[in-house]
C-alpha positions, 0 to 999 in steps of 0.5 A: 236752198233759197231764202227770201223776204223776213228772216232772222239774224242771230249774233253771237258774241264770244272771245277768241280764247273760248273753246268747246270740245277741244276747238275754238268755240267760234269754230264749234259754232260754225260747224253746229250751224253747218250740220243743222243746215243753216244757210250759212255763217260768218266769223268776224274777229274784232279788233277792240271790245269789252264784255260783261266784266268790262275787261278790255281786249285790244290789238293795240301794240302796247297791250296785245290780247290773245282773247279778241272779241269774235262776232259770229253771224247767221241768217235763215228762216226764223223757224230755222234759227229758233230751232238751234237757239237751245243748242247755241245757249248750251255751248256759249258760256261767256258771251251774248246772243242776239236775234234781229229781224232782217229782210233778205233781199238776195241769197245766191250761191253757184252750188256745191263747193267745186261747182261753176 
């Protein structure tokens, strides 16, 4: 797959404790993006944050949380990102989905896993 030039970045903000179909929501989202052939996705675990309900989620020692913020990011061509949005909207309950125009300067891989 080749991507260069204008593209879209989708960011999906959810909680670590959120689930869909018996698995963590972030895992279900990554599997969905992979199944739909998107270029790639990254999951980032936050150390502190709050959402619409303003409840603080933190890793601070005196206030351990089992529902830390999780961010899933994916970049691909605009039409491919927009095509997946209805499915993302369906499985993300509490959370936030944003889009941002980006310019891809380089997207390189060595081929399928296990190849050089």
